[in-house]
C-alpha positions in Angstrom: 0.0 0.0 0.0 3.0 2.3 -0.5 1.2 4.3 -3.2 -2.0 4.5 -1.2 -2.6 7.9 0.4 -4.8 6.9 3.3 -5.5 10.4 4.5 -6.5 11.7 1.1 -8.8 8.8 0.5 -10.5 9.2 3.8 -11.0 12.9 3.2 -12.5 12.3 -0.2 -14.7 9.6 1.2 -16.0 12.1 3.8 -16.7 14.6 1.1 -18.7 12.1 -0.9 -20.8 11.2 2.2 -21.3 15.0 2.7 -23.0 15.1 -0.7 -25.2 12.1 0.4 -26.2 13.9 3.5 -26.7 17.3 1.9 -29.3 15.6 -0.3 -31.2 14.5 2.9 -30.9 17.9 4.6 -31.8 20.0 1.7 -34.6 17.7 0.6 -36.0 17.7 4.2 -35.9 21.5 4.1 -37.7 22.0 0.8 -40.2 19.1 1.1 -43.2 21.3 2.0 -42.2 23.8 -0.8 -42.1 21.0 -3.4 -45.6 19.9 -2.2 -46.9 23.4 -2.7 -45.1 24.2 -6.1 -46.2 20.9 -7.7 -49.5 20.4 -5.9 -48.4 17.1 -4.2 -50.2 15.5 -1.3 -48.4 13.9 1.6 -48.6 10.4 0.1 -46.9 11.7 -3.1 -44.2 13.4 -1.1 -43.7 10.2 0.9 -43.3 8.3 -2.4 -40.7 10.7 -3.7 -38.9 10.7 -0.4 -39.0 6.9 -0.2 -37.5 6.6 -3.7 -34.1 7.8 -2.3 -34.4 5.2 0.5 -35.0 2.2 -1.9 -32.6 3.5 -4.5 -30.0 3.3 -1.8 -30.4 -0.4 -0.9 -30.6 -1.4 -4.6 -27.2 0.3 -5.1 -25.6 -0.7 -1.9 -26.5 -4.4 -2.2 -25.5 -4.7 -5.8 -22.3 -2.8 -4.9 -21.7 -5.2 -2.0 -21.7 -8.1 -4.5 -19.4 -6.5 -7.1 -17.0 -4.2 -5.1 -14.5 -7.0 -4.6 -14.5 -7.7 -8.3 -14.5 -4.3 -10.0 -12.8 -2.3 -7.2 -13.9 0.6 -5.0 -12.7 3.3 -7.5 -15.0 2.3 -10.3 -17.9 2.2 -7.9 -17.2 5.8 -6.8 -16.9 7.0 -10.4 -20.4 5.6 -10.9 -21.6 7.3 -7.7 -20.4 10.6 -9.1 -22.3 10.2 -12.3 -25.5 9.2 -10.5 -25.1 12.3 -8.2 -24.5 14.6 -11.1 -27.5 13.4 -13.1 -29.8 13.3 -10.0 -29.0 16.8 -8.9 -29.4 18.3 -12.4 -32.7 16.5 -13.0 -34.0 17.8 -9.6 -33.1 21.4 -10.5 -35.1 21.1 -13.8 -37.9 19.0 -12.4 -41.4 19.6 -13.9 -43.6 17.5 -11.5 -44.0 14.3 -9.7 -42.3 11.9 -12.1 -39.2 14.0 -12.7 -38.8 14.5 -9.0 -39.3 10.8 -8.5 -36.7 9.8 -11.0 -34.2 12.4 -9.9 -34.6 11.3 -6.3 -34.1 7.7 -7.3 -30.8 8.6 -9.1 -29.6 10.4 -5.9 -30.6 7.4 -3.9 -28.6 5.2 -6.2 -25.7 7.5 -5.9 -25.9 7.6 -2.1 -26.0 3.8 -1.9 -23.0 3.5 -4.3 -21.0 5.9 -2.1 -21.6 3.7 1.0 -21.0 0.5 -1.0 -17.5 1.6 -1.8 -16.6 3.8 1.2 -17.6 1.6 4.1 -15.3 -1.2 3.0 -12.7 1.4 2.0 -12.7 2.8 5.6 -12.4 -0.6 7.2 -9.6 -1.5 4.8 -7.7 1.7 5.5 -8.1 1.5 9.3 -8.2 -2.3 10.2 -7.2 -1.6 13.8 -9.8 1.1 14.5 -12.8 0.1 12.4 -15.7 1.3 14.6 -14.0 4.5 15.5 -13.2 5.4 11.9 -16.6 4.4 10.7 -18.1 6.8 13.3 -15.7 9.5 12.1 -16.6 8.9 8.5 -20.3 8.8 9.3 -20.0 12.0 11.2 -20.3 13.7 7.8 -23.8 12.3 7.4 -25.4 14.3 10.2 -22.8 17.0 9.5 -24.1 17.4 6.0 -27.7 17.5 7.2 -26.8 20.3 9.5 -25.1 22.2 6.7 -28.0 21.4 4.3 -30.7 22.6 6.6 -28.8 25.8 7.4 -28.3 26.4 3.7 -32.1 26.0 3.3 -32.8 28.5 6.1 -30.2 31.0 4.8 -31.2 30.9 1.2 -34.9 31.1 2.1 -34.2 34.2 4.1 -32.4 35.7 1.1 -35.3 34.6 -1.1 -33.4 32.3 -3.4 -35.3 29.4 -5.0 -35.2 25.8 -4.0 -33.5 25.0 -7.3 -30.5 27.1 -6.3 -30.5 25.3 -2.9 -30.3 22.0 -4.7 -27.6 23.3 -7.0 -25.3 23.9 -4.1 -24.7 20.2 -4.0 -22.9 20.4 -7.4 -19.9 22.0 -5.7 -18.8 19.1 -3.4 -20.0 16.6 -6.0 -17.5 17.8 -8.6 -14.7 18.1 -6.0 -15.1 14.5 -4.8 -15.4 13.1 -8.3 -12.1 14.8 -9.2 -10.3 13.7 -6.1 -11.3 10.0 -6.5 -10.3 10.0 -10.1 -6.7 11.0 -9.2 -6.1 8.6 -6.2 -5.0 5.0 -6.1 -7.1 2.5 -4.2 -6.3 -0.6 -2.2 -8.2 -3.9 -2.7 -10.8 -4.7 -0.1 -9.9 -6.2 3.2 -11.7 -9.4 2.4 -9.7 -9.9 -0.8 -6.4 -8.9 0.8 -6.9 -11.4 3.7 -7.7 -14.3 1.4 -11.3 -15.0 2.6 -13.0 -16.9 -0.2 -16.4 -16.1 -1.7 -18.1 -19.2 -0.3 -16.7 -18.3 3.2 -18.1 -14.9 2.8 -21.6 -16.2 1.9 -21.4 -18.7 4.8 -20.6 -15.8 7.2 -23.7 -13.8 6.2 -25.9 -16.8 7.2 -24.5 -16.7 10.7 -27.4 -16.3 13.2 -25.6 -13.3 14.8 -25.4 -11.5 11.4 -29.1 -12.3 10.7 -30.1 -10.9 14.0 -28.1 -7.6 13.4 -29.6 -7.5 9.9 -33.1 -7.5 11.3 -32.2 -5.0 14.0 -30.9 -2.7 11.3 -34.5 -2.3 10.0 -35.4 -0.7 13.4 -32.3 1.5 14.0 -32.5 2.9 10.5 -36.2 3.7 10.7 -35.8 5.3 14.1 -33.0 7.5 12.9 -33.7 8.3 9.3 -37.5 8.4 8.9 -37.8 10.7 12.0 -35.1 13.0 10.8 -36.2 13.2 7.1 -39.8 13.9 8.0 -39.3 16.1 11.0 -40.3 19.4 9.2 -43.5 17.8 8.0 -44.4 16.0 11.3 -43.8 18.9 13.6 -44.7 21.9 11.5 -47.8 22.5 13.6 -45.9 22.2 16.9 -43.2 24.8 16.4 -42.5 27.5 13.9 -38.9 26.3 13.5 -39.4 22.6 12.8 -36.5 22.4 10.5 -34.2 23.7 13.3 -35.1 20.6 15.2 -33.4 18.5 12.5 -30.4 20.9 12.6 -30.2 20.5 16.4 -30.4 16.7 16.7 -28.0 16.2 13.8 -25.6 18.7 15.4 -25.7 16.5 18.5 -24.9 13.5 16.3 -21.9 15.2 14.8 -20.4 15.9 18.3 -21.1 12.4 19.5 -19.5 10.7 16.5 -16.5 12.9 16.8 -16.0 11.5 20.3 -16.6 7.9 19.3 -13.2 6.7 20.4 -13.4 7.7 24.1 -17.0 6.5 24.3 -16.1 3.1 22.9 -13.3 2.8 25.4 -15.8 3.1 28.2 -18.6 0.8 26.8 -18.7 -2.1 24.3 -20.5 -1.6 21.0 -23.4 -3.7 22.0 -23.9 -1.8 25.3 -23.6 1.5 23.3 -26.4 0.3 21.1 -28.6 -0.5 24.1 -28.0 2.9 25.7 -28.6 4.6 22.4 -32.0 2.8 21.9 -33.2 3.9 25.3 -32.3 7.5 24.6 -33.9 7.3 21.1 -37.1 6.0 22.5 -37.2 8.8 25.1 -36.4 11.4 22.5 -39.2 10.3 20.2 -41.6 10.3 23.2 -40.6 13.9 24.0 -40.9 15.0 20.4 -44.4 13.6 20.2 -45.6 15.2 23.4 -43.9 18.5 23.9 -44.8 21.7 22.2 -43.2 25.1 21.4 -39.6 25.6 22.3 -39.6 22.6 24.7 -39.6 20.4 21.6 -35.9 21.2 21.2 -35.2 19.3 24.4 -36.6 16.2 22.7 -34.4 16.9 19.7 -31.3 16.9 21.9 -32.2 13.6 23.6 -33.2 12.1 20.2 -29.9 13.1 18.7 -28.0 11.5 21.6 -30.0 8.3 21.0 -29.5 7.9 17.3 -26.0 9.3 17.2 -24.1 6.0 17.1 -26.7 3.7 15.5 -25.6 3.4 11.9 -21.7 3.3 12.2 -21.8 1.1 15.4 -24.1 -1.4 13.8 -21.7 -1.7 10.8 -18.6 -1.7 13.1 -20.1 -4.4 15.3 -20.7 -6.7 12.4 -17.4 -6.1 10.7 -15.4 -6.7 13.9 -17.3 -9.7 15.2 -18.0 -11.3 11.7 -15.1 -10.0 9.6 -15.5 -12.7 7.0 -18.7 -11.1 5.9 -16.5 -8.4 4.4 -17.9 -5.6 2.1 -21.0 -7.7 1.4 -21.9 -7.8 5.1 -21.4 -4.1 5.5 -23.5 -3.3 2.4 -26.3 -5.8 3.2 -26.6 -4.0 6.5 -26.9 -0.6 4.9 -29.3 -1.9 2.3 -31.5 -3.5 4.9 -31.7 -0.2 6.8 -32.6 2.0 3.8 -35.0 -0.5 2.4 -36.9 -0.6 5.7 -37.0 3.2 5.8 -38.4 3.4 2.2 -41.3 1.0 3.0 -42.0 2.6 6.3 -42.0 6.1 4.8 -44.6 5.1 2.2 -46.8 3.5 4.9 -46.5 6.5 7.2 -47.2 9.0 4.5 -50.5 7.3 3.8 -51.1 6.9 7.6 -50.6 10.7 8.0 -53.1 11.5 5.2 -55.6 9.0 6.8 -55.3 10.8 10.2 -55.9 14.2 8.6 -58.9 12.8 6.6 -60.4 11.3 9.8 -60.1 14.6 11.5 -61.9 16.3 8.6 -58.7 18.1 7.4 -57.3 19.0 10.8 -53.5 18.1 10.7 -52.6 19.7 14.0 -51.8 16.4 15.8 -51.1 14.1 12.8 -47.4 14.4 13.0 -47.3 13.7 16.7 -49.5 10.6 16.2 -47.1 9.3 13.5 -44.2 9.8 16.0 -46.1 7.9 18.7 -46.6 5.0 16.2 -42.9 5.1 15.4 -42.0 5.0 19.2 -42.9 1.2 19.2 -39.8 0.4 17.1 -37.1 1.6 19.6 -39.1 0.1 22.4 -38.8 -3.3 20.7 -35.1 -2.6 20.0 -34.4 -2.1 23.8 -35.4 -5.7 24.3 -33.4 -6.9 21.3 -30.2 -5.1 22.3 -30.6 -6.1 25.9 -30.6 -9.7 24.8 -27.5 -8.9 22.6 -25.6 -7.6 25.6 -26.4 -10.7 27.6 -25.5 -13.0 24.7 -22.1 -11.3 24.0 -21.2 -11.4 27.7 -21.9 -15.1 27.8 -20.1 -15.7 24.5 -17.0 -13.8 25.7 -16.9 -16.0 28.9 -17.2 -19.3 27.0 -15.2 -18.5 23.8 -13.5 -15.1 24.0 -13.6 -13.2 20.8 -10.6 -11.5 19.4 -10.4 -8.1 21.1 -12.6 -5.7 19.1 -10.8 -2.7 17.5 -12.4 0.6 18.3 
């Protein structure tokens, strides 16, 4: 790896994830505006939003199967092309279907970024996988903070949502250029000599299947709530989009300090603590009103902060033979679950409003209360995981996990 510039590759990876998260933050900020401009109801908005979430798993799962074969660099060139096409089509959208297709392209781009960058990070930093995955995924909430602030600022100035979307072109062009100039290593699975049959056997391990299912819940808890926060709480506070900015800001800080946190608690214990805080945060968001809602946003941000990177890190450290496929199946599971749940909840929101004869004042809070069931179930699941890992370590100690 003498020709591999680890630092530059990591920085370029973070920039590509920044584009991914900007798409979430900016879309969350302009969602109501899109509904008004194109006369879309909540179910249609949910379908458009969900497109990004199922475009992601399609790309990340396919990428998981082919990244060891074609290499991470080619995948990232493809991600750049998807991002470029999706952003431009969004800017020139004419209605539901152009928004749908453009959002699908961005979802495919986002999934391709993670399909390449998650195994890239674990390959570059084999002794500190979970810590570096947290540092890498810091740029997801970081980009959402930047994206929502861009929306607020440009709305104040009076610039159109098309210009707000166009801002994403800048980091897109930069990361595309950087990756085109850098040399890449082979994936960790390839370099360690793990065969393809061994990899497939590893993803059928009961522990992997358990984490795969839990990923449905952690992703919905984090991403559905964050993406729809402006819609769900617009009747509770005049600054609903700032709630997203605040909770994602908390996530940025938390992930930045992942290393000392993971020295104090194991990844599985961190997941249990996170789920308890996430459940409390959603409860507060669904019951508080006015400025008190921001307290709920802080607690919620603390809860979901470590979900995504710690789920990936736990799997890659305890089941390393799953390789890039394991990482990408986890990501695909999460985003697929969010896409289905978003469509279901969009219709549920419209049904609540219809039952209340057009009154939407409490619809968002009712959707949040329905979503609260998911982290409550996860508390039981991760409590069981803590007990299982403790007994497993006593009987057959695992190799010390890198943090």
